[in-house]
C-alpha positions as CSV (number, residue, x, y, z in Angstrom):
1,M,115.8,14.3,-10.9
2,D,115.3,12.0,-13.9
3,H,118.1,10.6,-16.0
4,E,117.4,12.9,-18.9
5,A,117.5,16.0,-16.9
6,S,120.6,14.9,-15.0
7,G,122.4,14.2,-18.2
8,R,121.6,17.7,-19.5
9,D,122.8,19.3,-16.2
10,D,126.0,17.2,-16.2
11,R,126.9,18.2,-19.7
12,A,126.5,21.9,-19.0
13,D,128.6,21.6,-15.9
14,V,131.3,19.6,-17.6
15,R,131.6,22.1,-20.5
16,A,131.6,25.1,-18.2
17,T,134.1,23.6,-15.7
18,Y,136.6,22.4,-18.3
19,D,136.3,25.6,-20.3
20,T,137.2,27.5,-17.1
21,V,140.2,25.3,-16.0
22,A,141.5,24.4,-19.5
23,K,144.7,26.5,-19.5
24,A,145.6,25.4,-15.9
25,Y,144.8,21.8,-16.8
26,A,147.2,21.9,-19.7
27,R,150.0,23.1,-17.4
28,W,149.2,20.6,-14.7
29,F,149.0,17.6,-17.0
30,P,151.0,18.1,-20.2
31,G,151.5,14.3,-20.6
32,T,151.0,11.1,-18.7
33,E,152.0,12.3,-15.3
34,P,148.9,11.1,-13.5
35,E,149.1,7.5,-15.0
36,Q,150.6,4.5,-13.2
37,A,152.6,1.8,-15.0
38,A,149.6,-0.5,-15.0
39,D,147.5,2.1,-16.6
40,L,150.0,2.7,-19.4
41,E,150.3,-1.0,-19.9
42,M,146.6,-1.3,-20.6
43,V,146.9,1.6,-23.1
44,A,149.8,-0.1,-24.8
45,R,147.9,-3.4,-25.1
46,F,144.9,-1.6,-26.5
47,V,147.0,0.2,-29.1
48,A,148.9,-3.0,-30.0
49,S,145.5,-4.7,-30.7
50,L,144.5,-2.2,-33.3
51,P,145.4,-2.3,-37.0
52,A,148.8,-0.7,-37.7
53,A,147.2,1.9,-40.1
54,G,143.8,2.0,-38.4
55,R,141.7,5.0,-37.2
56,V,141.4,5.7,-33.5
57,L,139.0,8.1,-31.8
58,D,140.1,9.7,-28.5
59,A,136.6,10.2,-27.1
60,G,137.0,13.0,-24.5
61,C,140.6,14.0,-25.5
62,G,140.8,17.1,-23.3
63,T,144.0,19.0,-24.0
64,G,145.3,16.1,-26.1
65,R,147.8,14.6,-23.7
66,M,147.0,11.0,-24.7
67,L,146.9,11.5,-28.4
68,P,150.6,10.7,-29.0
69,L,150.2,7.3,-27.3
70,L,147.4,6.4,-29.7
71,A,149.2,7.6,-32.9
72,G,152.0,5.0,-33.1
73,A,152.6,2.8,-36.2
74,G,151.0,5.3,-38.5
75,R,147.5,5.3,-37.0
76,E,145.2,8.2,-37.7
77,V,143.9,9.7,-34.5
78,V,141.0,12.0,-34.1
79,G,140.1,13.7,-30.8
80,V,136.7,14.9,-29.6
81,D,135.8,16.8,-26.5
82,L,132.8,18.7,-25.1
83,S,134.9,21.7,-24.0
84,P,136.0,24.1,-26.8
85,A,138.7,25.5,-24.5
86,M,140.2,22.1,-23.8
87,L,140.2,21.5,-27.6
88,A,142.0,24.8,-28.1
89,G,144.7,23.4,-25.8
90,A,144.8,20.2,-27.8
91,A,145.1,22.1,-31.1
92,L,148.0,24.0,-29.7
93,A,149.8,21.0,-28.2
94,Q,149.0,18.4,-30.9
95,P,148.3,20.3,-34.2
96,E,148.8,17.2,-36.4
97,H,145.6,15.5,-35.2
98,G,142.0,16.1,-36.2
99,L,139.8,17.6,-33.5
100,A,136.0,18.1,-33.2
101,C,133.8,19.5,-30.4
102,A,131.1,16.9,-29.6
103,D,129.1,15.2,-26.9
104,L,130.1,11.5,-26.5
105,G,126.4,10.6,-26.9
106,A,126.2,12.3,-30.3
107,L,129.4,11.8,-32.2
108,P,129.7,13.6,-35.6
109,F,131.0,10.6,-37.5
110,R,129.6,8.1,-39.9
111,T,128.8,4.5,-38.8
112,G,131.8,2.2,-38.9
113,T,134.4,5.0,-39.1
114,F,137.0,3.8,-36.5
115,D,139.0,0.7,-35.5
116,G,139.3,1.9,-31.9
117,V,137.6,4.2,-29.5
118,F,139.5,5.4,-26.4
119,A,137.5,6.8,-23.5
120,W,140.1,7.6,-20.9
121,Y,138.2,8.8,-17.8
122,S,135.7,10.6,-20.2
123,T,132.5,8.9,-19.1
124,I,133.0,9.6,-15.4
125,H,131.0,12.8,-15.4
126,G,127.7,11.3,-16.7
127,D,125.0,9.3,-15.1
128,E,124.0,5.8,-16.2
129,A,121.9,7.0,-19.1
130,A,124.9,9.1,-20.3
131,L,127.2,6.1,-20.0
132,R,125.0,3.9,-22.1
133,A,124.6,6.7,-24.7
134,A,128.3,7.0,-24.9
135,C,128.8,3.3,-25.3
136,A,126.1,3.0,-27.9
137,E,127.7,5.8,-29.9
138,A,131.1,4.2,-29.6
139,R,129.6,1.0,-30.9
140,R,128.0,2.8,-33.9
141,V,131.2,4.5,-35.0
142,L,133.3,1.4,-34.6
143,R,133.8,-1.0,-37.4
144,P,132.7,-4.6,-36.7
145,G,135.3,-6.1,-34.4
146,G,136.6,-2.7,-33.3
147,L,137.7,-2.1,-29.7
148,L,136.5,0.3,-27.1
149,L,138.6,1.1,-24.0
150,V,136.9,2.7,-21.0
151,A,138.9,4.0,-17.9
152,F,137.2,5.1,-14.7
153,Q,137.4,5.4,-10.9
154,V,136.0,2.4,-9.0
155,G,133.2,2.8,-6.4
156,S,129.5,3.3,-6.0
157,T,129.1,7.0,-5.1
158,V,128.8,10.4,-6.8
159,H,131.5,12.8,-5.8
160,D,131.6,16.6,-5.9
161,T,134.8,16.9,-7.8
162,G,134.2,20.5,-8.4
163,A,135.3,21.1,-4.8
164,T,138.9,20.4,-5.8
165,Y,138.8,23.2,-8.4
166,R,136.9,25.5,-6.0
167,R,139.7,25.2,-3.5
168,L,142.0,26.5,-6.2
169,G,139.8,29.5,-6.8
170,Y,137.7,28.3,-9.7
171,D,133.9,28.9,-9.4
172,V,132.7,25.6,-11.0
173,A,130.3,22.7,-10.4
174,L,131.3,19.1,-11.4
175,R,130.2,15.6,-10.4
176,R,132.0,12.3,-10.8
177,Y,130.2,9.0,-11.0
178,D,132.3,6.1,-9.6
179,R,131.3,2.6,-10.8
180,T,132.3,-1.0,-10.4
181,P,133.9,-2.8,-13.3
182,D,130.9,-5.1,-13.4
183,Q,128.5,-2.1,-13.8
184,V,130.5,-0.8,-16.7
185,A,130.8,-4.3,-18.2
186,L,127.0,-4.6,-18.1
187,A,126.6,-1.2,-19.9
188,L,129.0,-2.5,-22.6
189,H,127.2,-5.8,-23.0
190,E,123.8,-4.0,-23.3
191,T,125.2,-1.8,-26.1
192,G,126.7,-4.5,-28.2
193,F,130.1,-5.2,-26.8
194,H,131.8,-8.2,-25.2
195,E,134.6,-7.7,-22.7
196,V,138.1,-8.9,-23.8
197,D,140.4,-7.3,-21.2
198,R,140.2,-5.8,-17.7
199,M,142.5,-4.2,-15.2
200,E,141.5,-3.1,-11.7
201,R,143.9,-1.8,-9.1
202,G,143.9,0.0,-5.7
203,A,144.4,3.7,-5.1
204,M,148.0,4.9,-5.5
205,G,149.8,8.1,-4.8
206,S,147.3,10.9,-4.3
207,E,144.3,8.9,-5.6
208,S,141.4,8.5,-3.3
209,T,139.8,5.5,-5.0
210,G,140.8,2.4,-7.0
211,Q,141.0,2.6,-10.8
212,A,139.8,0.3,-13.6
213,V,140.2,-0.1,-17.3
214,L,138.0,-2.3,-19.5
215,V,138.5,-3.2,-23.1
216,A,135.6,-4.6,-25.1
217,R,135.1,-5.7,-28.7
218,A,132.2,-4.6,-30.9
219,G,130.0,-7.5,-31.7
């Protein structure tokens, strides 16, 4: 399967899966329950590096659980997601923030709109072509010097994450692409960013893999 075809199939699966599980997802994760202290510290450092009255895009906001963390100090936060049902949950839980349904590789915003783009485990369901498309779009919508944060599971395999939902009774298909921090750093470099911060940690709690967060500045 070529990259283009794989990207199309992944997007269809992502939308269908998260539309199916959206209400349950909102019950399971109303806030930052899955995050460890080191994860939240990286989010705090990212937010502190943004202008106090800047604009931030939560790229793959899901049901909106991370939006409040990004909105401190008067920042304007906008969320986008591929799943209309997840966005409906975000609108219910976080009605004060702007929301739009969009693919991360084709954002509906003008060039240079945001001071920060926050991709919290939202690039994990796309192949390498999809990752680079998302990074390139983030670079386009960021102002010069703006920051992009990318969080992801560490590894080198493709997982059938739909199996977790199927065990709970949901008829879905979903893949997760694990990557090394250096692989993601290369994608960022090739799309016009330079890395400024990195966190990598081992698996904790119910996690099956390590986790990483990279922050990069638009060149």
